N, C-alpha and C positions, 0 to 999 in steps of 0.2 A: 589704400586705406579708405578712400571715399566710397569705393564699390562695396565694401563691407559695412560701412556706417549706415547707408540708406536702408538695406534690408533689415538691419537690427531695429531701427526706428519703426519700420513698418510692422515688424513682428510685435514689438511692444505695444503699439497703437491697436493692432488687431486683438491682442490679448486683453487689453483694457476694455475694448468694446464688447468682446465676447463674454467676459466675466463680470463686467460692470464694476462700479466702485461702491463701497459701503457708504451709505448716506451718513453725514455728520449728525450727531445728536447733541442736544443740550440736556444736562441732568438737572432734574428738579427734585428736591426733597419734598415729599408729599405726605401730609398728615390728614387722615380720614377720621373724623370724630363722629361716632354714632349717637343717635338719640337714645334716650332711656326707654327701651322697650323690653318686654318679657318674651322669652323664647330662645330658640336655637341661634347659633352664630349666623351672621350675615354673609352671604356670598355677594361679592362685588367684582365687577369687571370694568376696566377703564379702556376705552377705545378711542381711536381717532376716526372722524367722519369727514368726508369731503363736503364741498359746499352744497351738494344735493342731498346730504344725509346718508350717503352710502358708506358702508364700513371700509376703512382702509387698512387698519392695523390694530391689533390688541396690544396694549402696553402692560397690563397688569391683570392678574386674576387672583382674587382672594377667596380661597376655598380649595382644599386639596382632594375632595371626593368628587370625581367627575360624574357620579350618579346624579348630582344636584345641578349640574350645569344647565340642564334644560329649563330650570326655573328662571334663568336669565334669558327671557324669551327672545328679545330682539337679537342679542348676540348669538344665541344658539341658532336661531333661524337663518341669520345672515352669514355667520362665520363657521362656527363649530359644527352645527348640525348638517350643513351642506358639504363643506370641503374637508372637514375633519383634519385640519392642519395640526402639525406639531406645534403646540403652544410654546413659543420662545419667551413669552412674558414670564416674569417672576410669579411663581405660584406660592401663596402664603396661606397659613391657617386662618380660619374664620375667627372673628371676635364677636362678642355679644353686646347687648344694649349698654350704652354709656361708656364703652371702652373706645380707645383710639388706636390707630395703627400708623406707624411711620414706614414709608417705603421710598424708593428712588424710582422715578419715572424718567426714562431716556426718550425724550421727544425729538423726532427728526427736526432739525433746525429749519429746513426748507419749508416746513408746514406751519411754522409760527408766523403770524401776521400775513398769511397767504390764503385766507378764506376757509380754512379748516375749522372743525369743532372738536372738542373733547367731551366724551360722555362717560358718566359714572352710572352704571346700572346696579341695582341692588335687589336682593330677594332673600327672604327668610322662610325656611321650611314651614309649611302649613299657615303661612301668612301672606302678606301682599308682595307684589312685584312692582318696582318703580323703574321705568324705562329711562328717564332722564333725571337722575337724583344726585347731582345736578348735571346739566349740559350747558356749555358755553363756548363762545368763539375762542379759538386758540390764538389769542393775542398776547403780546408781552404784558400789556396792562392787566388783562384778566388773570394771567398766570401769577401776577404779583399781588392779587387781592383775594380776600376770603370770599368763598362762594357758598351760599346757603343751599342745603339739600331740600328735597321735597318729601322724602320718605324716611328710610332708616338712617340715612346720612344727615347728621345735623349740619355739618359744614366740612369743606375741604380747604386746606391752606397749602400753598406751595411756595418754596423758596429756591431760587436758582442756586446751584452749587458752583 
């Protein structure tokens, strides 16, 4: 029995190392309230950045017509425009001025309170683009507070589920 037991443990360990384990996430209900502006619907992308401002992961994309993704300049340049990944973030329809959108963000738990940031980029066709609308440290305290936007986003509020 002992001769069989050791190889099985070795196989299980090697399998876990080869395929990795899915990172644990914490779900946050996220409300994005837009300012009162006139024009088309806002495209918004929510991303996680490392401590140096490099993109790590896309959490959410609002806007289902990929023709306009390039208007989200930093995200396009750093993620979608270069690597063209399959976006596994939830993709939702745009909303217009004064409206709000509720979604769920699944944030990797190991990135909370670990020096990472969360960025909300926004753009509207034939109008402005806001790179950090808002951007803040990915801390438990910040995730529990209302964050004011700088452009098309009036504010973002999150509640842990």
